[in-house]
Backbone as numpy.savetxt, mean C-alpha at the origin, in Angstrom:
# Nx Ny Nz CAx CAy CAz Cx Cy Cz
40.56 21.45 -51.16 38.94 21.23 -50.83 39.07 20.13 -49.78
39.94 19.21 -49.85 39.91 18.10 -48.83 40.17 18.47 -47.60
41.02 19.27 -47.30 41.44 19.67 -45.86 40.51 20.24 -45.22
39.39 21.19 -45.77 38.34 21.85 -45.22 37.21 20.94 -44.92
37.06 19.73 -45.65 35.96 18.68 -45.34 36.34 17.95 -44.21
37.83 17.58 -44.23 38.31 16.79 -42.89 38.16 17.72 -41.51
38.39 18.79 -41.59 38.16 19.62 -40.41 36.72 19.82 -40.14
35.68 19.94 -40.90 34.75 20.14 -40.72 34.01 18.46 -39.98
34.51 17.46 -40.61 34.07 16.03 -40.22 34.65 15.93 -38.87
35.92 16.28 -38.43 36.54 16.20 -37.42 35.88 17.05 -36.08
35.29 18.29 -36.63 34.75 19.00 -35.61 33.37 18.61 -35.25
32.53 17.89 -36.44 31.28 17.26 -35.95 31.32 16.16 -35.24
32.33 15.13 -35.69 32.73 14.03 -34.70 33.03 14.39 -33.23
33.80 15.29 -32.97 34.40 15.63 -31.67 33.10 16.44 -30.92
32.23 16.87 -31.46 30.94 17.61 -31.06 30.00 16.26 -30.58
29.81 15.27 -31.24 28.95 14.16 -31.01 29.49 13.54 -29.87
30.86 13.41 -30.04 31.53 12.52 -28.93 31.43 13.19 -27.56
31.74 14.39 -27.55 31.44 15.38 -26.29 30.01 15.23 -25.83
28.92 15.37 -26.61 27.68 15.12 -26.26 27.21 13.63 -25.57
27.78 12.91 -26.34 27.62 11.39 -25.72 28.24 11.07 -24.45
29.62 11.70 -24.27 30.08 11.57 -22.92 29.38 12.40 -21.90
29.05 13.45 -22.25 28.26 14.36 -21.30 26.85 13.52 -20.74
26.28 12.98 -21.80 25.00 12.20 -21.56 25.23 11.18 -20.68
26.47 10.53 -21.02 26.60 9.25 -20.27 27.30 9.58 -18.89
28.00 10.53 -18.54 28.47 10.83 -17.34 27.29 11.50 -16.43
26.40 12.09 -17.18 25.31 12.53 -16.43 24.27 11.33 -15.99
24.26 10.21 -16.46 23.30 9.39 -16.17 24.27 8.37 -14.99
25.51 8.35 -15.16 26.09 7.69 -14.17 26.27 8.52 -12.92
26.46 9.91 -12.94 26.64 10.69 -11.84 25.34 10.75 -10.86
24.19 10.76 -11.30 22.99 11.09 -10.88 21.82 10.00 -10.54
22.35 8.69 -10.11 21.44 7.70 -10.01 20.35 8.02 -9.34
19.00 7.71 -9.73 17.85 8.05 -9.07 17.43 7.00 -7.82
16.84 7.59 -6.98 16.60 6.43 -5.87 15.06 5.77 -6.22
15.05 4.35 -6.33 13.82 4.03 -6.66 12.49 4.39 -5.64
11.62 4.79 -6.03 10.60 5.16 -5.08 9.94 3.76 -4.39
9.48 3.96 -3.31 9.03 2.81 -2.57 7.62 2.85 -2.53
6.82 1.70 -2.82 5.40 1.85 -2.89 4.77 1.81 -1.36
3.67 2.51 -1.09 3.10 2.52 0.20 2.08 1.62 0.01
2.17 0.40 1.13 1.34 -0.63 0.93 0.89 -1.22 2.24
-0.04 -2.13 2.24 -0.46 -2.72 3.45 -0.55 -4.14 3.35
-0.38 -5.10 4.22 -0.28 -6.60 3.94 -1.45 -7.25 4.09
-1.94 -7.83 3.37 -3.51 -8.50 3.60 -3.12 -9.96 4.10
-4.32 -10.73 4.10 -4.14 -12.13 4.78 -3.20 -13.03 4.06
-3.33 -13.06 2.65 -2.17 -13.80 2.09 -0.76 -13.28 1.92
-0.76 -12.11 2.65 0.60 -11.32 2.90 0.92 -10.86 1.52
0.05 -10.51 0.61 0.42 -9.74 -0.56 0.38 -8.27 -0.10
1.38 -7.39 -0.79 1.56 -5.90 -0.56 0.22 -5.41 -1.54
-0.63 -4.68 -0.87 -1.59 -4.00 -1.49 -1.72 -2.40 -1.34
-2.03 -1.94 -2.26 -2.13 -0.42 -2.22 -3.45 0.06 -2.13
-3.84 0.69 -1.03 -5.13 1.47 -1.06 -6.28 0.56 -1.32
-6.24 -0.71 -0.55 -7.46 -1.82 -1.09 -8.75 -1.55 -0.94
-9.75 -1.70 -1.79 -11.19 -1.59 -1.39 -11.76 -2.53 -0.62
-11.35 -3.63 -0.26 -11.64 -4.61 0.49 -10.38 -5.23 1.31
-10.70 -5.56 2.33 -9.74 -6.17 3.42 -10.16 -7.30 4.47
-9.56 -8.26 4.24 -10.03 -9.46 5.16 -9.29 -9.30 6.47
-10.09 -9.24 7.63 -9.54 -9.25 9.04 -9.36 -10.53 9.45
-10.22 -11.34 9.40 -10.14 -12.93 9.83 -9.43 -13.74 8.99
-8.24 -13.95 8.95 -7.55 -14.66 7.91 -8.01 -16.14 8.02
-8.23 -16.46 8.96 -8.51 -18.15 9.06 -9.94 -18.59 8.40
-10.81 -17.84 8.67 -12.18 -18.12 8.16 -12.97 -17.02 7.31
-12.33 -15.95 7.27 -12.95 -14.75 6.53 -14.21 -14.18 6.90
-14.54 -14.49 8.33 -15.73 -14.07 8.81 -15.77 -12.82 9.31
-14.93 -11.85 8.95 -14.74 -10.37 9.31 -13.82 -9.64 8.26
-14.39 -8.59 7.67 -13.70 -8.03 6.34 -14.34 -6.72 6.21
-13.44 -5.67 5.64 -13.98 -4.33 5.44 -14.04 -4.34 3.95
-15.08 -3.60 3.66 -15.46 -3.66 2.23 -15.94 -1.98 1.84
-15.95 -1.58 0.72 -16.27 -0.49 0.29 -15.46 0.77 0.54
-14.01 0.43 0.77 -13.30 1.31 1.34 -12.89 2.56 0.49
-12.99 3.76 0.85 -12.56 4.70 0.04 -11.55 5.68 0.93
-10.14 5.60 0.47 -8.96 6.13 1.18 -8.73 7.73 0.84
-8.31 8.43 1.80 -7.77 9.66 1.69 -6.34 9.67 2.41
-5.53 10.36 1.76 -4.17 10.50 2.29 -3.36 9.41 2.45
-3.63 8.38 1.24 -2.89 7.15 1.13 -1.55 7.47 0.85
-0.45 6.96 1.52 0.94 7.46 1.19 1.57 8.30 2.37
0.68 9.02 3.06 1.11 10.00 4.05 1.46 9.16 5.30
1.81 9.62 6.37 2.20 9.08 7.52 0.86 8.04 8.00
-0.22 8.82 7.88 -1.63 8.09 8.14 -2.37 8.55 7.14
-3.35 7.42 6.74 -4.35 7.44 5.76 -5.64 6.79 6.40
-6.59 7.35 5.89 -7.95 7.15 6.37 -9.06 6.70 5.57
-9.88 5.63 5.67 -11.03 5.28 4.84 -12.23 5.15 5.45
-13.24 5.52 4.77 -14.68 5.09 5.21 -15.29 3.70 4.49
-15.92 3.16 5.03 -16.42 2.02 4.34 -17.28 1.10 5.23
-17.48 -0.19 5.28 -18.22 -0.99 6.17 -17.31 -2.30 6.82
-17.67 -2.57 7.82 -17.24 -3.92 8.48 -18.26 -4.95 8.39
-18.11 -5.90 7.78 -18.96 -6.94 7.50 -18.60 -8.19 8.46
-19.63 -8.52 9.30 -19.15 -9.55 10.09 -20.28 -10.85 10.09
-19.69 -12.06 10.27 -20.53 -13.16 10.25 -20.73 -13.23 11.74
-22.11 -13.20 12.03 -22.27 -13.55 13.61 -22.55 -14.93 13.94
-22.23 -15.86 13.21 -21.95 -17.24 13.40 -23.11 -17.87 14.22
-24.47 -17.45 13.93 -25.68 -17.78 14.66 -26.57 -18.43 13.52
-26.78 -19.49 13.87 -26.74 -20.57 14.91 -25.22 -21.15 14.63
-24.64 -21.16 13.39 -23.30 -21.66 12.99 -22.73 -20.69 11.93
-21.24 -20.74 12.00 -20.71 -19.78 10.95 -21.08 -20.15 9.75
-21.38 -21.59 9.31 -21.60 -21.81 8.09 -23.10 -21.20 7.47
-23.79 -21.03 8.49 -25.20 -20.63 8.06 -25.47 -19.25 8.96
-24.37 -18.53 9.33 -24.60 -17.55 10.07 -25.04 -16.26 9.53
-25.60 -15.29 10.14 -26.15 -14.08 9.68 -25.13 -12.91 9.44
-25.20 -12.22 8.32 -23.95 -11.48 8.08 -24.68 -9.86 8.48
-23.82 -9.13 9.24 -24.05 -7.73 9.41 -23.22 -7.03 8.79
-23.56 -5.65 8.38 -22.77 -4.47 7.80 -22.95 -3.40 8.83
-21.76 -2.84 9.21 -21.56 -1.64 10.02 -20.73 -0.65 9.42
-21.22 0.66 9.26 -20.57 1.79 8.62 -19.18 1.92 9.59
-17.90 1.97 8.97 -16.87 2.30 9.77 -15.64 3.19 9.22
-15.06 3.86 10.30 -13.68 4.51 9.95 -12.48 3.91 9.99
-11.64 3.56 9.09 -10.41 2.82 9.34 -9.22 3.72 9.18
-8.20 3.63 10.09 -7.01 4.57 9.91 -5.78 3.46 10.14
-4.81 3.88 9.04 -3.48 3.04 9.06 -2.44 4.06 9.66
-1.55 3.56 9.94 -0.26 4.29 10.32 0.81 3.42 10.62
1.67 4.07 11.38 3.12 3.34 11.60 3.87 2.80 10.52
4.12 3.63 9.57 4.69 3.28 8.27 6.24 2.76 8.46
6.68 1.76 7.82 8.07 1.49 7.99 8.40 0.56 6.85
9.71 0.42 6.68 10.21 -0.31 5.54 9.94 -1.75 5.74
9.17 -2.45 4.95 9.18 -3.93 4.90 9.24 -4.54 3.38
10.21 -5.35 3.37 10.51 -5.95 2.03 11.16 -4.77 1.27
10.32 -4.52 0.16 10.79 -3.55 -1.01 9.50 -2.28 -0.80
8.82 -2.29 0.23 7.84 -1.21 0.38 8.00 -0.67 1.44
7.44 0.56 1.75 6.89 1.24 2.88 5.62 0.77 3.21
5.34 0.07 4.41 4.12 -0.37 4.82 3.51 0.14 6.11
2.19 0.14 6.01 1.32 0.44 7.15 1.49 -0.84 7.99
1.63 -0.56 9.39 1.84 -1.66 10.18 0.93 -1.68 11.33
-0.16 -0.66 11.38 -1.15 -0.60 12.38 -2.32 -0.08 11.81
-3.63 -0.84 12.01 -4.70 -0.30 11.44 -5.79 -0.41 12.65
-6.60 0.83 12.69 -7.49 1.14 13.67 -9.03 1.09 13.22
-9.94 0.29 13.59 -11.34 0.58 13.16 -12.39 0.88 14.05
-12.93 1.84 13.64 -13.89 2.75 14.50 -15.27 2.51 13.98
-16.27 1.64 14.67 -17.38 1.63 14.00 -18.33 2.71 14.45
-19.34 2.85 13.39 -20.30 4.09 13.75 -21.73 3.25 13.91
-22.74 3.82 14.65 -23.98 3.55 14.88 -23.95 2.31 15.59
-25.02 1.44 15.32 -25.34 0.39 16.54 -24.30 -0.81 16.34
-23.68 -1.21 17.26 -22.62 -2.21 17.37 -23.38 -3.70 18.03
-23.08 -4.64 17.25 -23.63 -6.10 17.77 -22.98 -6.19 19.08
-23.88 -6.98 19.88 -23.36 -7.38 21.27 -22.30 -8.39 21.28
-21.10 -8.09 21.79 -19.80 -8.75 21.91 -18.68 -8.22 21.02
-19.16 -7.05 20.13 -18.36 -6.51 19.07 -17.71 -5.27 19.74
-16.57 -5.05 19.74 -16.12 -3.78 20.33 -16.04 -2.68 19.27
-16.47 -1.46 19.82 -16.65 -0.22 18.79 -15.17 0.07 18.33
-14.23 0.01 18.84 -12.98 0.29 18.19 -12.02 -0.91 18.41
-11.23 -1.30 17.16 -10.29 -2.60 17.33 -8.95 -2.23 16.59
-8.01 -2.48 17.14 -6.67 -2.20 16.73 -5.98 -3.37 16.06
-5.43 -3.41 15.08 -4.70 -4.71 14.51 -3.27 -4.10 14.12
-2.31 -5.20 14.35 -0.78 -5.03 13.94 -0.90 -5.84 12.58
-0.13 -5.18 11.60 -0.07 -5.85 10.39 1.39 -6.16 10.01
1.54 -7.50 9.54 2.97 -7.93 9.33 3.05 -8.48 7.82
4.05 -8.32 7.19 4.24 -8.83 5.87 4.32 -10.28 5.89
4.53 -10.80 7.14 4.74 -12.29 7.01 3.31 -12.98 7.90
2.53 -12.25 8.52 1.21 -12.82 8.81 0.04 -12.02 8.67
-0.02 -10.87 8.00 -1.23 -10.11 7.77 -1.48 -9.38 9.02
-2.78 -9.34 9.08 -3.56 -8.47 10.12 -3.68 -9.48 11.45
-3.47 -8.87 12.85 -3.71 -9.82 14.00 -4.18 -8.65 14.87
-5.22 -9.15 15.59 -5.95 -8.04 16.66 -4.93 -8.03 17.65
-4.77 -6.59 18.14 -4.12 -6.40 19.50 -4.81 -6.48 20.60
-4.33 -7.36 21.46 -5.23 -7.92 22.49 -5.06 -7.09 23.55
């Protein structure tokens, strides 16, 4: 009776060892690539994904996008609708009047930046009436080290 028990125990032990080795070798043989986040860098140079708000004037905050609703985030190009809020700085920026203009925002030119895939270009197209001195279309270069900067 003892020899039969030893054979069964040995067979169970060999099966468990084979299963463990098979699992370990499968885990080692096929490492998965870590997915990259798709982001845009803001004024604080933080990586943000599909932001609802985005400040364009990093020094004083007098120009910002609000209420952004994105479609296609993560694709080669993504588009949002929202509003551009501008401080008209009349009579001064401290007591200036704010205006809000409907806008369409498109981001593109994705590239590796730090541990992310980052959109590096943003184009803003204003709809409706545009205040004097404000361009209807503006394009920004976006960097992980400086945030957005207007392309002149």
